[in-house]
N, C-alpha and C positions, 0 to 999 in steps of 0.2 A: 780583808778585801782582796779579791783576786783581780789580776790585771786582765783587761779585755784582750782577746787573741789579736795578735798583730796580723795585718793583711799585707801580704806580699803580692804586688801586682805581677801578673804574668807577662813577660815580654815575648812578643811574637814577631815573626818575620815571614816574608814570602820567599819561597824557593821554587825553581822550575821543577815541574814534574818530569821525572826521568824513568827510564826502564828499570834502573836499579831500585827506585823507590816504589815501584808498582806493587810488590808484595804487601807493603803497609797500606797502600791505597786500597787494594782489593780486600784486605781484612776489614777496613772501615766500611767500604761499600757494601760488603756482604752482611755486616752487622746492622747497617742502617736501613736496608730496603728488602722487601720481599722479592723484587725483581731487579737485582743489581746489574750494573754494567759488567761486562766481561773484560778480561784482560785484553782481548782483541779490540773491544770498543775504545779502550784507553790508548792502546798502541796505534790504532788507526788515527785517532785524534792528534796524537803527538806527531806522527809521520806526515799528516796533512798540514802541520804548522799551526794548529789551533793554539790559542792561549790556554795553557794548562799550568796552573799554579797550586802549590801546596802552602798552607798556612801552618807553620811549625813553631814550637816553643822549645826551650832548653838548649843544650849545647849542640854543636855541630856533630860531636861524637855520639850523642844520645838524644836525637831530636824526638819530640812528642808531636805526632801528627794531630793537629786540631781540626783540619778540614782541607778542602780543596775545591777548585772550580775548573771547568773546561768551557771555553767560549770560542765561537767561530765568527771571524770578521767577514762582513759582506761589504757591499759598495759604500753605503752610508749608514750601516747598522752593525750591531753585534748581537749574536744569538747565544744566550746562555744555555748550554747543553746539559750541564751537570753542576750542581753546587751541593756540597755535603759537609755537614759538621759531624765530627765523630760523636757517637752517642754519649760518651763520657764527658764531652765538652759542650754539650747542648745547653741552652738557656743561660749562656754567658755573654751573648752579644757577638760571637765570632761570625755568624752568618751575615750580620750587618757590616762587620769589618770587611768581609770578602766582597759584599755588594758595593761598598764604597770604593774599594780598590778596583773592582771591575769597571765602575763608572769612570774613575780617573783614567784608567788605561784606555777605555773606549773613546773618551773625548780626545785623548792624545793620538788616537788612530784616525780621527776625523769623523767618527760615527756621530750620527744625530739621533739614533734610536737604539734602545736595548729591547730585546724580545726574549720571551721564555714561555715554556709550557709548565703547568703544575697540575697535579691530580686534583680533581674536584673535591675529593675527600681530605686533602691536606690543608686543613684550615689554618694550622699554625704557620706554614710556609706562606700561604696566601696573605695572612695578616702582616708578615714581615715584608713581603713584596709591596703590598699596598702602602705600608708606612714609608717605603722608599720611593713612592710616587708612581708605581706601576698601576696601570688601569686594565681592567678586563675588557678585551677587544674582540673576543671570539671564543668559540668552542670547537675542539676537534673530537668528534664522536669516536669512541672506542679506541683512543690513541694508545693507551697503556695496556699491557698484557692482562688477560683475564685473571682474576683472583677468585677464591671461593665466594660464591654468591653473585659473581659478576661474569657470567659465561661469555658475554660479548666484549669484555674489556672495559676499562674505566675511561670516562671522558677526561680530556685535558682542557683546562682554561688557558687560553692564550692571553698573555699580558704584555704590555709594552710601556715604555717610559721614554719620553723625550729627554735628550741630554742638553 
C-alpha cells in the first residue's frame, strides 16, 4: 500500500511592488495578457502612490511571484486597476486572496465602494468578481485595445461592490 502524497500548504505574503521587482512583474504581465501593461504603466502607478502589492511565496532570497494588484484610492472608493495571478499559480484561489486583502485595505482607507472593469470575454474573472459581491453596473464600449476579430476593441463590464 502506498502512502498518499503529503500536501504542503504554500505560505504567501504581501510585499510592496518596487522598481526592483518590476522585471518579475512584467514577465507575469506579458505571459498573462495579450495587451499587457507596460513598465511605464506600473511606474506611473507607483509614483502616483497607488496601492501596488505583490503576493509572494517562498523565502525572501528566492521569492515566487504568485500575483499582484494595483488600486487607486478616491474620495470614498477604490478603483482596482490591475489584478493578475501568475499563469502557473492560477486556479488555486490566489485571486480571491488578493481581492480579500484589497477589501480589507480599502475599508481601512475609509472607502465605501470598490470599482473595476473587466473584459466582456473574461468569464472566469467575472465569476470570481461576482462571487466576491461585485455587481455589473455598466459597460464601457471599446474600452480595451482591439484584438484579432475585434477591430473596434473589446467592451468592458464595469462592476462595483459596496464595502
